[in-house]
C-alpha positions in Angstrom: 27.7 18.8 34.6 30.3 21.4 35.6 28.9 24.9 35.9 31.8 26.4 34.0 31.8 23.8 31.3 31.8 25.0 27.7 30.2 22.7 25.2 32.5 22.0 22.3 29.9 23.2 19.8 30.1 26.6 21.6 33.9 26.6 22.0 34.4 26.1 18.3 32.4 29.3 17.7 34.4 31.5 20.1 36.9 34.0 19.0 40.4 33.4 20.4 42.0 34.1 22.8 39.5 32.7 25.3 39.8 30.7 28.5 37.5 27.6 28.6 37.0 24.3 30.2 35.7 21.4 28.1 34.7 17.8 29.0 34.3 14.9 26.6 35.7 11.7 25.2 39.0 11.2 23.4 38.6 10.4 19.8 42.3 10.2 18.8 45.7 10.7 20.3 48.7 11.8 18.3 52.2 12.3 19.7 54.9 14.4 18.1 58.4 15.1 19.3 57.4 18.4 20.8 53.7 18.2 21.8 50.8 15.8 22.1 47.5 16.3 20.2 44.3 15.0 21.6 41.0 15.2 19.7 38.1 15.5 22.2 34.3 15.3 21.3 31.4 15.8 23.7 28.5 15.0 21.3 27.3 18.5 21.1 28.4 18.7 17.5 30.0 16.7 14.7 33.4 18.3 15.1 36.0 17.5 17.7 38.2 20.1 19.5 41.9 19.6 19.1 43.7 19.9 22.4 47.5 20.6 22.4 49.2 19.2 25.5 52.8 20.4 26.2 55.2 18.0 27.8 56.0 20.7 30.4 52.5 20.4 31.8 52.4 19.1 35.4 51.4 15.5 35.5 52.3 15.0 31.8 53.7 11.5 32.6 50.2 10.5 33.5 48.5 12.4 30.8 50.6 10.9 28.0 49.1 7.5 28.6 45.5 8.7 27.8 43.8 6.4 25.3 41.1 6.6 22.7 37.7 6.4 24.5 38.9 7.9 27.7 36.8 10.6 29.4 38.6 13.9 30.1 38.3 17.4 31.4 40.6 20.0 29.9 41.1 23.6 31.0 43.1 25.9 28.8 43.3 28.8 26.3 41.5 28.8 23.0 44.0 30.0 20.4 43.9 30.4 16.6 44.8 27.1 15.0 47.6 27.0 12.4 46.2 23.8 11.0 43.9 23.7 8.0 40.3 22.9 8.6 40.0 24.2 12.1 39.3 27.6 13.4 40.7 27.2 17.0 42.5 24.7 19.2 42.8 24.4 22.9 46.2 24.9 24.6 45.8 22.8 27.7 46.7 24.2 31.1 45.3 21.3 33.0 44.1 17.8 32.0 42.1 15.5 34.2 41.3 11.9 33.2 37.9 10.9 34.6 37.9 7.4 33.3 40.4 5.6 31.1 39.6 3.2 28.3 41.6 0.0 28.1 43.0 -1.6 25.0 39.8 -3.5 24.3 37.9 -0.3 23.5 36.2 -1.2 20.2 36.0 2.2 18.5 39.2 3.1 16.8 40.1 5.6 14.1 38.7 3.7 11.2 35.3 3.1 9.6 33.3 0.5 11.3 30.4 -1.2 9.5 26.8 -0.5 10.7 26.4 -4.2 11.3 29.3 -4.2 13.7 28.2 -1.1 15.5 24.8 -2.7 16.2 26.6 -5.2 18.3 27.9 -2.4 20.5 24.8 -0.2 20.5 25.8 1.0 24.0 28.9 2.7 22.5 27.9 3.6 19.0 26.6 7.1 20.1 30.2 8.1 20.3 30.7 7.7 16.6 30.2 10.5 14.0 27.3 8.8 12.3 25.2 8.0 15.4 26.0 11.2 17.1 24.6 13.0 14.0 21.5 10.7 13.9 20.9 11.5 17.6 21.2 15.2 17.1 18.9 15.3 14.1 16.4 13.1 16.0 16.5 15.6 18.9 16.0 18.6 16.6 13.1 17.0 14.8 11.4 15.9 18.0 11.4 19.5 19.2 10.3 20.8 15.8 7.3 18.4 15.9 6.1 19.8 19.2 6.8 23.4 18.0 4.8 22.8 14.7 1.7 21.7 16.5 2.0 24.2 19.4 2.2 27.1 16.9 -1.1 25.9 15.4 -3.0 25.6 18.6 -2.9 21.8 18.9 -3.1 20.2 22.4 -0.4 17.6 23.1 -2.1 14.5 24.6 -0.7 11.3 26.0 -2.5 8.1 25.0 -2.2 4.7 26.7 0.7 2.4 26.0 -1.3 -0.6 27.4 -4.5 -1.2 25.6 -7.2 -3.9 25.2 -7.9 -3.1 21.5 -6.1 -3.7 18.2 -6.4 -0.4 16.4 -5.4 -1.8 13.0 -7.1 -5.2 13.4 -3.9 -6.9 12.3 -3.4 -9.0 15.4 0.4 -8.3 15.6 0.3 -7.4 19.3 2.6 -7.9 22.3 0.7 -9.3 25.2 1.0 -7.7 28.7 0.2 -10.0 31.6 1.1 -10.8 35.2 0.0 -14.4 34.9 2.5 -17.2 35.3 3.1 -18.2 31.6 4.3 -21.6 32.7 1.2 -22.4 34.8 -1.6 -20.0 33.9 -4.8 -20.3 35.8 -7.5 -22.2 33.9 -11.2 -21.6 33.7 -13.6 -24.6 33.9 -13.6 -24.9 30.1 -9.8 -25.3 30.1 -9.0 -21.9 28.6 -6.8 -19.3 30.4 -8.8 -17.6 33.1 -8.1 -13.9 32.3 -10.1 -12.9 35.3 -7.0 -13.7 37.3 -4.8 -11.4 35.3 -4.0 -7.8 36.4 -6.6 -6.2 34.2 -9.0 -9.1 34.3 -8.9 -9.2 30.5 -6.3 -9.7 27.8 -4.1 -6.6 27.4 -1.5 -5.6 24.9 1.1 -2.9 24.0 -0.5 -0.4 21.7 0.1 -0.3 17.9 -1.3 3.2 17.7 -2.7 5.9 19.9 -5.3 6.9 17.3 -8.5 5.7 18.8 -7.8 7.4 22.1 -6.6 10.5 20.2 -10.0 10.6 18.5 -11.7 10.8 21.8 -9.5 13.7 22.8 -10.2 15.5 19.5 -14.0 15.1 20.0 -13.7 17.5 22.9 -10.5 19.5 22.3 -10.8 19.8 18.5 -7.1 19.7 17.5 -4.7 17.3 19.3 -1.6 15.2 18.6 0.2 12.4 20.3 3.9 11.5 19.9 5.1 8.4 21.6 6.2 4.8 21.4 4.1 2.1 19.6 4.7 -1.6 19.3 4.1 -4.3 16.7 4.9 -8.0 17.0 5.5 -8.4 13.3 8.1 -11.2 12.8 9.9 -9.3 10.1 13.6 -8.7 9.7 13.5 -6.2 6.9 15.4 -2.9 7.0 12.1 -1.0 7.5 10.6 -2.9 10.4 11.2 -2.7 14.2 9.1 -4.0 17.1 9.3 -0.6 18.9 9.0 2.7 17.1 7.7 6.2 17.6 4.6 7.7 16.0 3.3 11.2 15.5 -0.5 11.1 15.3 -2.6 14.3 15.0 -6.4 14.2 15.1 -8.6 17.1 14.0 -12.3 17.5 14.7 -14.4 19.3 12.0 -11.8 18.2 9.4 -12.2 16.3 6.1 -9.7 14.4 4.0 -8.6 17.5 2.1 -7.8 19.4 5.3 -6.0 16.4 6.5 -3.7 16.4 3.5 -3.1 20.1 3.7 -1.8 19.7 7.3 0.3 16.7 6.4 2.0 18.6 3.5 2.7 21.6 5.7 4.0 19.3 8.4 6.5 17.4 6.2 7.7 20.6 4.6 8.2 22.3 8.0 10.3 19.4 9.3 12.4 19.2 6.2 13.1 22.9 6.5 14.3 22.4 10.0 16.8 19.8 8.8 18.0 22.1 6.0 18.2 25.1 8.3 19.1 23.8 11.8 21.1 20.6 11.0 23.4 21.8 8.4 26.7 20.3 9.6 25.1 16.9 10.3 23.2 17.0 7.0 26.5 17.8 5.2 28.1 14.8 6.9 25.3 12.5 5.8 25.5 13.9 2.3 29.2 13.2 2.1 29.4 9.8 3.9 26.0 8.2 3.6 24.1 9.4 0.5 25.4 11.7 -2.1 22.9 14.4 -3.1 20.9 14.0 0.1 20.6 17.7 0.8 19.4 18.4 -2.8 16.8 15.7 -2.5 15.5 17.1 0.7 15.5 20.6 -0.7 13.5 19.5 -3.8 10.8 17.9 -1.6 10.6 20.8 0.8 10.0 23.3 -2.0 7.8 21.2 -4.3 4.0 21.1 -4.6 2.7 17.6 -3.7 0.7 15.9 -6.4 -2.8 14.5 -5.5 -4.0 11.3 -7.3 -6.8 8.8 -6.7 -5.7 5.2 -6.0 -7.7 3.9 -9.0 -5.9 6.4 -11.3 -2.5 5.4 -9.9 -3.3 1.7 -10.5 -4.3 2.5 -14.1 -1.1 4.4 -14.7 1.0 1.6 -13.3 -0.8 -0.9 -15.5 -0.1 1.2 -18.5 3.5 2.0 -17.6 5.0 -0.9 -19.5 7.1 -1.8 -16.5 7.6 -5.3 -15.3 7.0 -5.1 -11.6 7.8 -7.9 -9.2 4.4 -7.5 -7.5 1.3 -7.5 -9.7 -0.8 -4.4 -10.0 -4.6 -4.4 -9.9 -7.4 -2.6 -8.2 -7.5 -3.9 -4.7 -3.7 -4.6 -4.5 -1.6 -3.1 -1.7 0.9 -1.0 -3.5 4.5 -2.0 -2.9 7.6 0.2 -2.6 8.5 -0.4 -6.3 5.1 0.9 -7.3 5.2 3.9 -5.0 8.7 4.8 -6.1 7.7 4.6 -9.8 4.9 7.0 -9.2 7.0 9.5 -7.3 10.3 9.3 -9.1 9.4 8.4 -12.7 5.8 9.4 -13.3 5.4 12.6 -11.2 8.9 13.5 -10.0 7.8 14.7 -6.6 5.7 13.6 -3.6 2.3 12.2 -4.3 -0.8 11.9 -2.1 -2.9 8.9 -3.1 -6.6 9.1 -2.1 -9.6 6.8 -1.9 -8.3 3.3 -1.4 -10.4 0.1 -1.7 -12.1 -0.4 1.6 -11.1 -4.1 1.7 -7.4 -3.2 2.2 -7.9 -0.5 4.8 -8.9 -0.3 8.5 -12.4 -0.4 9.8 -12.4 3.2 11.1 -11.9 4.9 7.7 -14.9 6.8 6.3 -16.7 4.9 3.5 -17.1 6.9 0.3 -20.5 7.1 -1.5 -19.3 4.6 -4.1 -19.5 1.8 -1.5 -16.2 0.3 -2.4 -13.6 2.9 -1.4 -12.8 4.8 1.8 -11.5 8.3 2.4 -8.0 7.2 3.0 -4.7 8.9 2.0 -1.1 7.9 1.8 1.8 10.3 1.2 4.4 8.8 -1.0 7.8 10.5 -1.3 10.7 9.8 -3.8 13.3 7.1 -2.8 11.3 5.9 0.2 7.6 5.4 -0.7 5.0 5.7 2.0 5.8 8.3 4.6 2.4 9.1 6.0 -0.9 7.2 6.2 -4.2 8.8 7.3 -7.9 9.1 6.7 -11.1 10.8 7.4 -12.6 8.8 10.2 -16.0 7.2 10.0 -18.2 9.4 12.1 -21.6 7.7 11.3 -22.4 5.1 14.0 -24.4 2.7 11.8 -21.7 2.7 9.0 -19.0 2.2 11.6 -20.8 -0.7 13.2 -21.3 -2.3 9.8 -17.6 -1.9 9.0 -16.6 -3.5 12.3 -18.8 -6.5 11.5 -17.2 -6.8 8.0 -13.8 -6.8 9.6 -14.9 -9.4 12.2 -14.4 -7.1 15.1 -16.5 -7.3 18.3 -18.5 -4.1 18.9 -18.5 -4.9 22.6 -14.7 -4.6 22.7 -14.9 -1.1 21.2 -17.9 0.0 23.2 -16.3 3.2 24.4 -15.2 4.1 20.9 -18.7 3.6 19.5 -20.1 5.9 22.2 -18.0 8.8 20.7 -20.3 8.5 17.7 -23.5 8.5 19.8 -22.7 11.7 21.7 -22.0 14.7 19.5 -20.2 13.0 16.5 -18.5 15.3 14.0 -16.5 14.8 10.8 -12.9 14.3 11.9 -9.6 13.2 10.4 -6.0 12.4 11.2 -2.8 10.7 10.1 0.2 8.9 11.4 3.9 9.5 10.6 6.5 7.0 11.7 9.3 9.0 13.3 12.0 6.5 12.4 10.9 6.4 8.8 11.2 10.2 8.6 14.7 10.0 10.1 15.7 7.4 7.5 14.5 9.8 4.9 16.4 12.8 6.1 19.6 11.1 7.0 19.9 8.6 4.1 20.3 5.8 6.6 19.0 2.6 5.0 18.1 0.5 8.0 15.7 1.5 10.8 18.0 -0.2 13.3 20.4 2.7 12.7 18.0 5.5 13.6 17.0 4.1 16.9 19.5 4.0 19.7 18.6 0.5 21.0 16.4 -1.2 18.3 14.0 -4.0 19.2 13.7 -6.6 16.4 12.8 -10.3 16.2 15.2 -12.2 18.6 17.1 -9.0 19.5 16.4 -7.2 22.8 19.9 -7.1 24.2 20.5 -3.6 25.4 
């Protein structure tokens, strides 16, 4: 990066006249009889800077062949623009072409479908939509760290390679150094895992939660924010094999405290989008989802309803609606049920509490009724579930019994059980899928379009 470079986001805020040097990529080229107009964008903001190139400029014969997609450096004078819709333009004194783009450059001045842009994921960051997604993603990532830092949380890094399945779903990517064509065999004919790198089966993690619990039971309030993986053979618009999770864990915290933090967290992030991403939000509101800003504003300023799962099921059963998926106590609620609750019944976000233990993970604290656990899901309008969390089971005997009911080996979770033997305390936490949040605040309907290089079944090209 040049020391004297001015980012275009900054250049557009300067008062003319002002001498600047900008660098970026050509979006469009327009030639008139008297001058040449070049739109340059460097990704620092949604807007491009119009560069006016006079034919009297030295080396104009070379410059006039610049094409869309080329990388350029322009030095010149910022002047007031006579054109509508732009505050300033740059009168070029010198133009340098770093790298030209030939005629096969696939991004031209027209709308491209998201499906097409996924086939050129290495270039789509140069488009308005994906530049805006990346900037919002960056702002929110910083805001996440800021939120927890201001509340005294410790940022911890949990392992990506693990020997345990946190959720017990079995949808894991295996990590191995063995020759998959000719793996070593034990005398019984099974794969001899003693010959593998870790001398045991290992996987990419689906969650950092269990390790974060260990951190919390010594540091009190912690959070982890990193990549997680799930080998779920699903091609829906909401599933990816690699995604990022934010997972706070709090010692000396119950389910109510967990929900309070989750509500404050979501509202704080939405306020960041409203306050710090105005231009990009306005773009999404205009081009992707009409009314997006108003929807985000409504959630950011509303009080979140709290409702027990059993009451929600009862209300759904009495709704008179014909749902595609049946509703009964013990059912996993689907998006259609969640959206009815938030959009029709309540009209704002809803926390659902106390789910049947049979449909939740082994680590969730069992309630006194013996059939539900202290779990919570945050449902938001137009999306459904945004956050899932629980109070964790801190009682050793109850936790061991839950593991047995879920057919999990206590030996495989020995270290986790020891956290309940040595100074156990009530504690709670939740997980928020970063990409799901991004879909919510940008209006993008496919998770593949809020991750730069999405990993989905049969797709790992970039």
